[in-house]
N, C-alpha and C positions, 0 to 999 in steps of 0.2 A: 681512361674514362669508362669504359664498359664495365669493368670490375667495380668502380665506384657506385654505379648504377645498380648493379646486382647486390652490393652490400646494403645500400639504401632500400631497395626493394625487399630484401630480406629483413632488415630491421623493421619496417613499415608492416610486414606480415607477422613478425614476432609480436609487436605492439598489438596489433588487431587480435591475435589469438589470446594474448594475456588479458586484453581487455573483456573479450567474450567470456573467458573462464571466470574473471572476477565478477562480472554481471551475473553469470550463472550462479556462482557461489552466493552471491548476496541474495538472489532472488530465491534460491532454494534452501538457505538456512538462515541467514540474518533476518530478512524481512519476515518470514513467517513468525519467528520468535517474537519480533517487535510488533507485529499484528496481534499474536495472542496476548501479549501483555496488554496492549491497548484496549483489547475487547474485555479482558479480565477487569481491568481498572474501571471501563465504562459500565459494565455489569455491577460492580459493587457501588459505584456512584449512584446508579440508577435504584439500586436496593435500598441505599440510605435515604435517597429522595423521597422514596415510597413510605419509608418509616416516618419521615418528617411531615408527610402529608397526613399520615394516619393519627400522628400525635395530636390530641385534643388541645393542648397548650399553645399551639402555634396559631399565629394570627392567619387570617384570610390572605392578606398580602403575602406572608412567608410560604402559604400553601401554593398561591398563584406562581410565585418566583420559583418554587420547587417544580411545578408542572411545565413551566417554561423550560428549566433546565432539563427535565426529562426529555421533553421534546427535542432539544439540542443534542443530547446524548444520543437519542435513536437516530438522529441525522448523521451524527459523527460515526456511528457504529455502520449505517448503510455505506457512508463514504470509504471506511476502512474496509469492509468486505468488497466493495467495488473495485477498490485498488488492489486488494489481493487477487481478485479474479482477473483483472488486466495483467498483473504479473505473471500469473499461472499461464495465461493464454500466450503472453509473449514468450515464456520458456517453453512451453509445450508446443506452440503453434510453429515455431521455426527451428526447433531442434538446436543445431549448433550454430545456424547461420545467424539468427537473431538480428536481422536487419530490417525494422519496420520502418515504414515511412510515416511521417507525421500524420498523414490522413488515415493510415491504417491504425494507428494508436488511438485517435480520435473515435473512430468507427467501433473499435473495441470497446472503449471506455464508455461509450453512450449505450452500447448493448448490455453493459454489465451493471450499470448504475441504476 
């Protein structure tokens, strides 16, 4: 029985280590790329919406809708930047440990948003 417990504990430790490594890789490579693509897309959309607002052929209703969409895009940009700051804080703040509690994550997310 003792050897079975050792094997199980070794397996659990291996799974924890792999999980930490996978999360680290996601936070340091995949997530920044996705965030950059999101921000580029939002910036392009905002630029296009401003062009629509400047277009004299657009109706007042269309211009109001464009302004509303611009406001939403800026809110999405802030959320994206806040999520990036949270991911960065999680990655840098704990090093390899990475075991934040729910309360700590909420505290970080409120200070970065």
